[in-house]
C-alpha positions as CSV (number, residue, x, y, z in Angstrom):
1,M,0.0,0.0,0.0
2,R,1.3,3.5,-0.8
3,I,0.3,6.2,1.6
4,M,-0.7,9.6,0.1
5,H,-0.7,12.9,1.9
6,R,-1.1,15.0,-1.3
7,G,-2.6,18.4,-0.6
8,A,-3.2,17.9,3.1
9,A,-0.8,20.6,4.2
10,I,-2.3,23.3,1.9
11,A,-5.9,22.3,3.1
12,V,-4.8,22.5,6.8
13,T,-3.4,25.9,6.3
14,L,-6.6,27.1,4.6
15,L,-8.8,25.7,7.3
16,I,-6.7,27.3,10.1
17,A,-6.9,30.6,8.3
18,A,-10.6,30.3,8.2
19,G,-10.7,29.6,11.9
20,L,-11.6,26.0,11.7
21,T,-10.1,23.2,13.9
22,I,-10.3,19.6,12.5
23,S,-8.4,16.6,13.6
24,C,-7.1,14.4,10.7
25,A,-4.4,12.4,12.5
26,D,-4.6,10.9,15.9
27,P,-7.8,10.6,17.9
28,P,-8.0,12.4,21.3
29,E,-6.0,11.0,24.2
30,E,-7.6,9.9,27.4
31,T,-10.8,11.6,28.5
32,S,-11.2,11.9,32.3
33,I,-14.6,12.6,33.8
34,G,-15.6,13.1,37.4
35,S,-13.6,13.4,40.6
36,G,-14.9,10.6,42.8
37,A,-12.7,8.3,44.9
38,L,-13.6,5.2,42.9
39,S,-11.9,5.4,39.5
40,I,-13.1,3.3,36.5
41,H,-10.8,3.1,33.5
42,G,-11.5,1.9,30.0
43,A,-10.0,1.8,26.6
44,G,-10.9,0.8,23.1
45,A,-13.0,1.8,20.1
46,T,-13.2,5.3,18.7
47,F,-16.6,4.4,17.0
48,P,-18.6,4.8,20.4
49,A,-16.2,7.2,22.1
50,A,-18.6,10.2,21.9
51,L,-21.4,8.2,23.3
52,Y,-19.3,6.8,26.2
53,N,-18.0,10.3,27.1
54,G,-21.6,11.5,27.2
55,W,-22.7,8.6,29.3
56,M,-19.9,9.0,31.8
57,K,-20.7,12.8,32.2
58,M,-24.4,12.1,32.9
59,Y,-23.7,9.2,35.1
60,T,-21.1,10.8,37.4
61,A,-23.5,13.8,37.8
62,E,-25.7,11.3,39.6
63,H,-22.8,9.3,41.2
64,P,-20.3,11.8,42.3
65,E,-18.4,9.1,44.2
66,L,-17.1,7.8,40.9
67,S,-14.7,9.0,38.2
68,F,-14.2,7.6,34.7
69,S,-11.5,7.7,32.1
70,Y,-11.6,6.3,28.6
71,D,-8.8,6.0,26.0
72,A,-10.1,6.1,22.4
73,V,-7.3,4.0,21.0
74,G,-9.1,1.7,18.6
75,S,-10.7,-1.7,19.1
76,G,-7.6,-3.7,18.6
77,E,-5.6,-1.8,21.3
78,G,-8.6,-1.9,23.5
79,I,-8.9,-5.7,23.4
80,K,-5.1,-5.9,23.9
81,R,-5.2,-3.8,27.1
82,F,-8.3,-5.7,28.3
83,I,-6.6,-9.0,27.9
84,A,-3.5,-7.6,29.8
85,G,-5.7,-6.5,32.7
86,E,-4.6,-2.9,32.2
87,V,-8.2,-1.5,32.2
88,D,-11.5,-2.1,34.1
89,F,-13.4,-2.5,30.8
90,G,-12.6,-2.7,27.1
91,A,-14.6,-1.5,24.1
92,S,-14.6,-3.0,20.7
93,D,-16.7,-2.9,17.5
94,A,-15.4,-6.4,16.8
95,A,-16.4,-9.0,19.3
96,M,-13.5,-10.9,20.8
97,K,-12.5,-14.2,19.3
98,D,-12.4,-17.4,21.2
99,D,-8.6,-17.5,21.5
100,E,-8.6,-14.0,22.8
101,I,-11.2,-14.8,25.4
102,A,-9.3,-17.9,26.5
103,R,-6.4,-15.6,27.5
104,V,-8.4,-13.7,30.1
105,E,-8.2,-15.5,33.5
106,A,-11.0,-13.4,35.0
107,G,-13.5,-14.4,32.3
108,V,-15.2,-12.3,29.7
109,N,-18.6,-10.8,29.2
110,M,-19.2,-9.1,25.9
111,V,-22.1,-6.7,26.1
112,P,-23.5,-5.0,22.9
113,V,-24.5,-1.5,24.4
114,T,-24.9,0.5,21.1
115,A,-24.8,0.0,17.4
116,G,-24.0,2.3,14.4
117,M,-23.6,2.6,10.7
118,V,-20.4,2.7,8.7
119,V,-20.9,5.2,5.9
120,L,-18.9,6.2,2.9
121,A,-18.3,9.9,3.3
122,Y,-16.7,11.9,0.5
123,N,-15.4,15.3,-0.6
124,I,-16.3,16.4,-4.2
125,W,-16.8,20.1,-4.4
126,G,-19.8,21.5,-6.2
127,L,-22.2,18.5,-6.1
128,E,-25.8,19.5,-5.3
129,R,-26.9,16.0,-4.3
130,E,-25.6,12.8,-2.7
131,I,-24.0,10.3,-5.0
132,Q,-25.3,6.7,-5.3
133,L,-22.9,3.8,-5.3
134,E,-23.7,0.2,-6.3
135,R,-22.1,-2.4,-4.1
136,D,-19.7,-3.8,-6.8
137,V,-18.6,-0.1,-7.5
138,Y,-17.7,0.7,-3.9
139,V,-15.9,-2.6,-3.5
140,D,-13.8,-1.7,-6.7
141,I,-13.0,1.7,-5.4
142,F,-11.4,0.3,-2.3
143,L,-9.8,-2.6,-4.4
144,G,-8.2,0.2,-6.5
145,K,-9.8,-0.8,-9.7
146,I,-11.9,2.4,-10.0
147,T,-9.6,5.4,-9.6
148,R,-11.5,8.5,-11.1
149,W,-14.8,10.0,-10.1
150,N,-16.0,10.2,-13.6
151,D,-15.6,6.5,-14.2
152,P,-18.5,5.2,-16.4
153,R,-19.6,2.7,-13.6
154,I,-20.1,5.6,-11.1
155,A,-21.8,7.7,-13.6
156,A,-24.2,5.0,-14.5
157,S,-25.9,5.2,-11.1
158,N,-25.8,9.1,-11.1
159,P,-27.0,10.2,-14.5
160,D,-28.2,13.6,-13.1
161,I,-24.8,14.5,-11.6
162,R,-21.9,15.9,-13.5
163,L,-19.0,14.0,-11.9
164,P,-15.5,15.6,-12.1
165,D,-12.5,14.1,-13.9
166,M,-10.7,13.8,-10.6
167,E,-8.6,11.1,-9.0
168,I,-10.3,9.2,-6.0
169,T,-8.4,9.1,-2.9
170,P,-9.6,6.4,-0.5
171,V,-9.2,7.2,3.1
172,V,-8.6,4.2,5.5
173,R,-7.6,3.3,9.0
174,R,-4.0,2.5,9.9
175,D,-4.8,1.4,13.4
176,S,-6.4,-1.9,14.5
177,S,-10.0,-1.0,14.2
178,G,-13.5,-2.4,14.8
179,T,-14.8,0.0,12.1
180,T,-12.4,-1.6,9.6
181,Y,-13.6,-5.0,10.8
182,A,-17.3,-4.1,10.2
183,F,-16.6,-2.5,6.8
184,T,-14.3,-5.3,5.5
185,N,-16.7,-8.0,6.8
186,H,-19.4,-6.4,4.6
187,L,-17.1,-6.2,1.7
188,S,-16.2,-9.9,2.1
189,E,-19.9,-10.8,2.3
190,V,-20.9,-9.1,-0.9
191,S,-17.7,-9.6,-3.0
192,E,-15.8,-12.7,-3.8
193,A,-12.9,-10.7,-5.0
194,W,-12.7,-8.9,-1.6
195,R,-13.2,-12.2,0.3
196,N,-10.4,-13.9,-1.6
197,G,-8.2,-10.8,-1.6
198,P,-7.8,-8.4,1.3
199,G,-10.4,-10.2,3.4
200,T,-11.9,-9.3,6.8
201,G,-9.9,-7.9,9.7
202,K,-9.4,-5.1,12.1
203,L,-6.1,-4.2,10.3
204,I,-5.6,-5.1,6.6
205,D,-3.2,-4.3,3.9
206,W,-5.2,-2.0,1.7
207,P,-4.8,-2.4,-2.1
208,G,-4.0,0.5,-4.4
209,R,-3.4,4.1,-3.3
210,A,-4.8,5.2,0.0
211,S,-4.4,7.8,2.7
212,A,-4.2,6.1,6.0
213,V,-4.8,7.7,9.5
214,R,-5.8,6.7,12.9
215,G,-9.4,6.8,14.4
216,N,-12.8,7.6,13.1
217,D,-12.2,11.2,13.7
218,G,-8.9,10.9,11.8
219,V,-10.7,9.5,8.8
220,A,-13.5,12.2,8.9
221,G,-11.0,15.0,9.2
222,R,-8.8,13.7,6.4
223,I,-11.9,13.5,4.1
224,K,-12.8,17.0,5.1
225,L,-9.3,18.1,4.1
226,T,-8.8,16.2,0.9
227,S,-10.5,17.0,-2.3
228,G,-11.6,13.9,-4.2
229,S,-11.4,11.7,-1.2
230,I,-13.8,9.0,0.1
231,G,-13.5,6.9,3.2
232,Y,-15.4,4.7,5.6
233,V,-16.3,6.2,9.0
234,E,-18.9,5.9,11.7
235,Y,-22.0,7.9,10.8
236,G,-21.8,10.3,13.8
237,F,-18.3,11.5,12.9
238,A,-19.3,12.3,9.3
239,K,-22.5,14.0,10.4
240,R,-20.6,16.2,13.0
241,L,-18.3,17.5,10.2
242,G,-21.0,17.9,7.8
243,L,-19.7,15.5,5.2
244,P,-21.9,14.2,2.4
245,M,-22.5,10.5,2.6
246,A,-23.2,8.2,-0.3
247,R,-26.5,6.3,-0.7
248,L,-25.4,2.7,-0.8
249,E,-27.1,-0.2,-2.7
250,N,-28.4,-2.7,-0.2
251,K,-29.1,-6.5,-0.4
252,S,-32.6,-5.8,-2.0
253,G,-31.0,-3.6,-4.8
254,R,-32.2,-0.3,-3.3
255,F,-30.1,2.7,-2.7
256,V,-30.5,3.7,1.0
257,Q,-29.4,6.9,2.7
258,P,-27.9,6.4,6.1
259,T,-30.5,7.4,8.6
260,A,-31.5,6.3,12.1
261,E,-34.5,4.5,10.7
262,A,-32.5,2.6,8.0
263,G,-30.0,1.5,10.7
264,Q,-32.7,0.3,13.0
265,L,-34.4,-1.6,10.1
266,A,-31.0,-3.3,9.5
267,L,-30.7,-4.5,13.1
268,Q,-34.3,-5.7,13.1
269,D,-34.4,-7.4,9.8
270,G,-30.9,-8.6,9.6
271,S,-30.2,-10.0,13.1
272,P,-29.6,-13.7,13.3
273,E,-30.4,-15.8,16.3
274,I,-28.6,-14.4,19.3
275,P,-25.9,-16.8,20.8
276,R,-25.1,-17.1,24.4
277,N,-21.9,-15.0,24.0
278,L,-23.8,-12.1,22.1
279,R,-21.4,-12.2,19.3
280,V,-23.6,-11.0,16.5
281,F,-22.4,-9.7,13.2
282,I,-24.8,-8.4,10.4
283,P,-22.6,-8.2,7.3
284,D,-25.4,-7.7,4.8
285,P,-28.9,-7.2,6.3
286,D,-32.1,-8.1,4.7
287,G,-34.9,-5.7,4.2
288,D,-35.9,-3.2,1.5
289,G,-35.1,-0.2,3.7
290,S,-32.2,-1.5,5.6
291,Y,-28.8,0.4,5.4
292,P,-26.3,-2.2,4.3
293,I,-23.4,-1.6,6.8
294,V,-24.2,-1.8,10.5
295,S,-22.4,-3.0,13.5
296,Y,-22.9,-3.6,17.2
297,S,-20.3,-2.2,19.5
298,W,-19.5,-4.1,22.7
299,L,-18.3,-3.2,26.2
300,L,-15.8,-5.9,27.4
301,L,-16.3,-6.7,31.1
302,Y,-14.5,-9.2,33.3
303,N,-16.6,-11.9,34.7
304,K,-14.9,-11.5,38.1
305,Y,-13.5,-8.2,39.6
306,P,-11.3,-7.8,42.6
307,N,-14.0,-6.4,44.9
308,D,-17.7,-5.9,45.2
309,K,-17.5,-2.1,45.1
310,L,-15.9,-2.0,41.7
311,A,-18.0,-4.9,40.3
312,N,-21.3,-3.2,41.3
313,A,-20.3,0.2,40.1
314,I,-19.5,-1.2,36.6
315,K,-22.7,-3.3,36.5
316,D,-24.9,-0.4,37.4
317,F,-23.2,1.9,34.9
318,V,-23.7,-0.6,32.1
319,W,-27.3,-1.2,33.1
320,W,-27.8,2.6,33.0
321,G,-26.3,2.7,29.5
322,L,-28.6,-0.1,28.3
323,S,-31.7,1.7,29.7
324,R,-31.6,5.5,30.0
325,G,-28.5,5.7,27.9
326,Q,-30.2,4.5,24.8
327,D,-32.2,7.7,24.4
328,Y,-29.0,9.8,24.4
329,A,-27.4,7.4,21.9
330,K,-30.1,8.1,19.4
331,E,-29.9,11.9,19.9
332,I,-26.2,11.9,18.8
333,G,-26.5,9.5,15.9
334,Y,-26.1,6.0,17.3
335,I,-28.6,3.2,16.8
336,P,-30.4,2.1,19.9
337,V,-30.0,-1.5,20.8
338,P,-33.2,-3.5,20.0
339,R,-35.2,-4.6,23.1
340,T,-34.6,-8.3,22.5
341,M,-30.8,-7.6,22.6
342,V,-31.1,-5.2,25.6
343,A,-32.8,-8.1,27.6
344,R,-30.1,-10.6,26.6
345,A,-27.4,-8.1,27.4
346,S,-28.8,-7.3,30.9
347,E,-28.6,-11.1,31.6
348,V,-25.0,-11.0,30.6
349,V,-24.2,-8.0,32.9
350,D,-25.8,-10.0,35.8
351,R,-23.0,-12.5,35.5
352,V,-20.4,-9.9,36.7
353,H,-19.4,-10.5,40.2
354,H,-16.6,-10.3,42.8
């Protein structure tokens, strides 16, 4: 893979001159909230970081005896720290594998507490409406087979849009990422070429030319700065930066805009039978109105904590997130967890003990 940084320095200068501040490199460092004596520390996915920070602020307002900190370091690093026992909880958009779970002596409880959409955001100046992308087209963009925006295959789905003769710059993650896992899991499901090529993973070797950055906010920021770019990013990050998002062809052959309703339909219509460990992936949901790329996001809890005080505090916080926290999740662009999953997740939280 060749990493491209073309034009980024000029764009940064112009944005700073305009008074705008945009992160396009590393995600924020540790966020600390509250000043209570009992400290709870977590690390992991950037995908739900805004949600967890909001939850922690609201929860510590009601429980001043607690303080929280969360490192948005990516799903892979979050799992690594959780396995090493360096945190009180982990967070990942890719559920832990069996071999990873086996390495945790205190036991593991994976709790899906939120969900979201992975969107394809882009930066093409002057377009008056969102573009539409067929599934084989966006696969081939990230395979490096479609390299210009006026390619006939893109134009075929966008007859009323004058697409520029401009190079496409894919923006991807360079850190171990659950968002990457969700995106590549979908690509593997819909494309044999992808499945037998780059494949599915939290960290992959991207084909062709790409601009690689860390974190969802890094991807969103790089797209904002780079003319001709397109990248995969969690919906909320693209929305907060005002990035246009492509309508994607779903399993039923319909072009679907990423909306809360389309994401909820994907979870409802695409969810398989829920296993005991709550490891549920929906790589290509059914339903005419379903958005095609959705993912649960898990909190990783130990089955056994060193004392009752810590165990009970973590349990109550996660119960709060599964109940009252779901309304806030919807407000800021995440998909509320379906009631059936909330019930199963609550049962899993019950297993946490001293």
